[in-house]
C-alpha positions as CSV (number, residue, x, y, z in Angstrom):
1,M,0.0,0.0,0.0
2,S,1.3,3.4,-0.8
3,K,1.6,6.2,1.7
4,S,-0.9,8.4,0.0
5,S,-3.6,5.7,-0.4
6,S,-3.6,5.0,3.4
7,R,-4.9,8.5,4.2
8,K,-8.5,9.0,4.7
9,A,-10.6,12.0,3.9
10,P,-11.5,14.2,6.9
11,A,-14.7,13.2,8.6
12,G,-17.7,15.4,8.1
13,P,-19.1,17.2,5.1
14,R,-16.8,19.3,3.0
15,T,-17.8,23.0,2.9
16,S,-16.9,25.4,0.3
17,L,-15.3,28.7,0.9
18,R,-18.6,30.4,0.1
19,E,-20.4,28.3,2.8
20,R,-17.8,29.1,5.4
21,A,-18.0,32.8,4.6
22,A,-21.8,32.6,5.1
23,D,-21.3,31.0,8.5
24,V,-18.9,33.7,9.5
25,G,-21.4,36.3,8.4
26,A,-24.2,34.7,10.3
27,S,-22.0,34.5,13.4
28,A,-21.0,38.2,13.1
29,A,-24.7,39.2,12.8
30,R,-25.5,37.3,16.0
31,V,-22.7,39.1,17.8
32,L,-23.8,42.5,16.5
33,R,-27.4,41.8,17.6
34,R,-26.1,41.1,21.1
35,K,-24.0,44.2,21.1
36,A,-27.0,46.3,20.1
37,E,-28.9,44.8,23.1
38,E,-26.2,45.7,25.6
39,P,-26.8,48.6,27.9
40,A,-25.6,52.0,26.7
41,A,-22.2,53.2,27.8
42,P,-22.3,55.3,31.0
43,Q,-23.0,58.9,30.3
44,P,-21.5,61.8,32.2
45,M,-23.4,62.6,35.3
46,P,-24.7,66.2,34.8
47,L,-26.4,66.4,38.2
48,A,-23.1,65.6,40.0
49,K,-21.2,68.2,37.9
50,T,-23.9,70.8,38.5
51,Q,-23.9,70.2,42.2
52,A,-20.1,70.2,42.4
53,D,-19.9,73.5,40.5
54,A,-22.4,75.0,42.9
55,V,-20.2,74.5,46.0
56,E,-18.8,77.8,47.2
57,L,-15.2,77.6,48.1
58,S,-14.1,81.3,48.0
59,G,-14.8,81.9,51.7
60,L,-12.5,79.1,52.9
61,D,-8.8,79.4,53.7
62,I,-6.0,77.1,52.5
63,C,-6.0,75.0,55.6
64,Q,-9.8,74.4,55.5
65,L,-9.6,73.6,51.8
66,S,-6.7,71.1,52.4
67,N,-8.8,69.3,55.1
68,L,-11.9,69.2,52.8
69,F,-9.7,67.9,50.0
70,D,-8.8,64.9,52.2
71,V,-12.5,64.4,53.3
72,F,-13.8,64.5,49.7
73,E,-11.1,62.0,48.6
74,A,-12.1,59.6,51.4
75,T,-15.7,60.1,50.5
76,H,-15.0,59.4,46.8
77,L,-13.2,56.2,47.8
78,H,-16.0,55.1,50.1
79,W,-18.7,55.6,47.4
80,L,-16.5,53.7,44.9
81,A,-16.4,50.8,47.4
82,V,-20.2,50.9,47.8
83,S,-20.6,50.8,44.0
84,C,-18.8,47.4,44.0
85,Q,-21.1,45.7,46.5
86,P,-23.4,42.9,45.3
87,F,-26.5,44.9,46.0
88,T,-25.5,47.6,43.6
89,E,-24.9,45.3,40.6
90,T,-27.0,43.4,38.1
91,R,-25.5,40.3,36.6
92,H,-26.3,39.3,33.0
93,P,-25.0,36.1,31.4
94,I,-24.0,37.9,28.1
95,Y,-23.3,41.5,29.2
96,G,-21.7,40.7,32.5
97,V,-22.0,43.0,35.5
98,S,-23.6,46.4,35.3
99,A,-24.8,48.9,37.9
100,N,-28.4,48.8,39.0
101,M,-30.2,51.8,40.4
102,A,-28.4,51.6,43.7
103,G,-25.1,51.3,41.9
104,K,-25.9,54.3,39.7
105,I,-26.6,56.4,42.9
106,A,-23.3,55.2,44.4
107,E,-21.4,56.1,41.1
108,Q,-23.0,59.5,41.0
109,E,-22.0,60.3,44.6
110,A,-18.5,59.1,43.9
111,E,-18.4,61.3,40.9
112,R,-19.7,64.3,42.8
113,A,-17.2,63.9,45.6
114,A,-14.3,63.6,43.0
115,L,-15.5,66.7,41.2
116,I,-15.6,68.7,44.4
117,R,-12.2,67.4,45.4
118,D,-10.8,68.5,42.0
119,R,-12.4,71.9,42.4
120,I,-10.8,72.3,45.8
121,A,-7.4,71.5,44.3
122,D,-7.9,74.0,41.5
123,E,-8.9,76.6,44.1
124,V,-5.8,76.0,46.1
125,R,-3.6,76.4,43.0
126,L,-5.1,79.9,42.6
127,R,-4.4,81.0,46.2
128,K,-1.3,82.8,47.4
129,P,-0.2,81.3,50.8
130,Q,0.1,83.9,53.6
131,D,2.6,82.1,55.7
132,A,4.8,79.0,55.8
133,W,2.0,76.9,57.3
134,Q,-0.4,77.7,54.4
135,R,2.5,77.2,51.9
136,D,3.1,73.7,53.3
137,E,-0.6,72.9,53.3
138,A,-1.0,74.1,49.7
139,L,2.1,72.3,48.5
140,S,1.0,69.1,50.3
141,L,-2.4,69.2,48.6
142,R,-0.9,69.9,45.2
143,I,1.4,67.0,45.5
144,K,-1.4,64.6,46.6
145,D,-3.5,65.8,43.7
146,E,-0.6,65.3,41.3
147,I,-0.1,61.8,42.5
148,L,-3.8,61.0,42.3
149,C,-4.0,62.3,38.7
150,E,-0.6,61.2,37.4
151,G,0.5,58.4,39.6
152,A,3.7,60.3,40.3
153,I,5.0,63.9,40.5
154,R,5.5,64.6,36.8
155,D,5.4,68.4,37.1
156,R,9.1,69.4,37.5
157,D,8.1,72.9,38.8
158,L,6.1,71.3,41.6
159,L,8.9,69.0,42.5
160,M,11.4,71.9,42.6
161,E,9.0,73.9,44.7
162,A,8.8,71.1,47.2
163,V,12.6,70.7,47.3
164,K,13.0,74.4,47.8
165,A,10.5,74.6,50.6
166,W,11.4,71.4,52.4
167,G,15.0,70.9,51.5
């Protein structure tokens, strides 16, 4: 027996390239239908932004702003932790996990706290410290904000200011 005659044809029906292309097209159509049924991507939370913008910060001194920055950062993290709890999630076999109404409230509160925290950092950047204590508070806050946003101190001027102030 020759080597080529001992081989058997593959099991199953032979399909043409055209048939395989049709199968791929049908599969793609199913995936696209599922995608169309998925919940919409999260939209910006206008209420959180509106409320954060309404917070009046002009009457506060740098030390008060610095303390509030820490409080709003902690609040932001707490709300993020709440948004990961099972009671705030809906599980779907195809789409996975998404926020239910409780989760959306938690996400909105986390967003609002983060926006207020960011506004406080912006306000401190605009202020001129009156003494060494305020300078240290403002510089500390600016460094914390830089690390929260960038993961490191990437602003050379801020780094040089810290070295100049603290040696």
